[in-house]
N, C-alpha and C positions, 0 to 999 in steps of 0.2 A: 506746585499743584500735585506732583507725584507723591511727595511726602505726605501731604494732607490726605490724598486719596488712600494711601496705605494706612494712615491713621484711622480713617473712616471704616475701612474693611476690618482692621484689627479690632476696633471698638464694636462693630457689629458682631463679630465672632465672640468677643468677651461678654457682651450682653446676652447673646444667645446661650453661651456656656453657663451663665448665671441663672438661666431659666426664664429669662425675659422673652416675650414675643417681640419680634423685630421685623421691620421692613426696610428695604434699601431703595432709595429713589435715585435714578441716574438720568441726566440729560442725554437724550439719544439723538436729538435733531434740533437745529436752530436755523432760523432764516431771518435775515435783516438784523436789526439791533437786538441783541440778547445780553442780559447781564452776566451770564455764565456760559462758558464753552461746553461743547459736547464732552462727556466723560465726567463732568462735575457730579458730585454725589452728596446725598443727605441720608443719614441713618436715623430711624425713629423707633422708639420702643412703645410698648402697649400703654405706657403712662404718659405719653407725649413728650418724653425727654428726647432731645435730638442733638445732632452734631453734624456740621458740614453745611453746604449751601448749594441750591440748585437755581436760585434766582436772585441772589443779592437782596432778598427781602420782599421782592415784588409779589411772588405767588407762594412763598414758603408756607404760610398759614393754611392755604388750600391744599397744598401737597401733604402737609402733616395730617390734616383731616382725612384726606383720601387714604393715606398710609394706615390710619386706624381701621378703615374698612378692609383694606388688604390684609392686615394682621388678623382681623376677626374672621374673614371668610376664606383666607389662604388662597385667594385668586389674584394674580397680577393684573395691573391696569396700565393702559397707556393714556396719559393725560396730555391735552394740548391746550396751550394758552396763547392767544394772539390778541392784537389790538382790535380785531373784529369780533372777538369773543366777548359777549356781555360780561361773563364772569371775570375775564381778564381786567376789565375796567374796574369792577368791584374790588378786586384784590390789588389793583395798582399797576398792572402791566400796560403802561402807556408809552413804553419805549419804542413802539412801532414795529416790533419784530414778532416772531413766533417761536415758541419753544415747546418741544415734546419731551415729556418726562415719563420714563418707565418705572413703575413702582411694583416691587416684588417682595413676597415674604421671604425671610431667611429661614431655611430649613436644614435639617441634618443632611450630611453628605452620604450617610449610609442608606 
């Protein structure tokens, strides 16, 4: 997990340095059955290219879509998917758990 997380952060920086607009999604909380543990990450660029995983496929499409909005308006978002959430069923989170994913734009350090 650590090596892949470092790869994701390095790729986010590389894409940003290339002039791409980038967002980083991170699993910040889980409850019950969840496909990925806290700390799992997904990097997305403004052309919907992505790397990493925050859900094992269950909600990744929805997270990528939300990341596009974060990239566009530069405002972070906290997403929550659970079996009681109608959208979770639509995107396939039927595993019985809850996952919270923080999506933030990648910005310059300066």
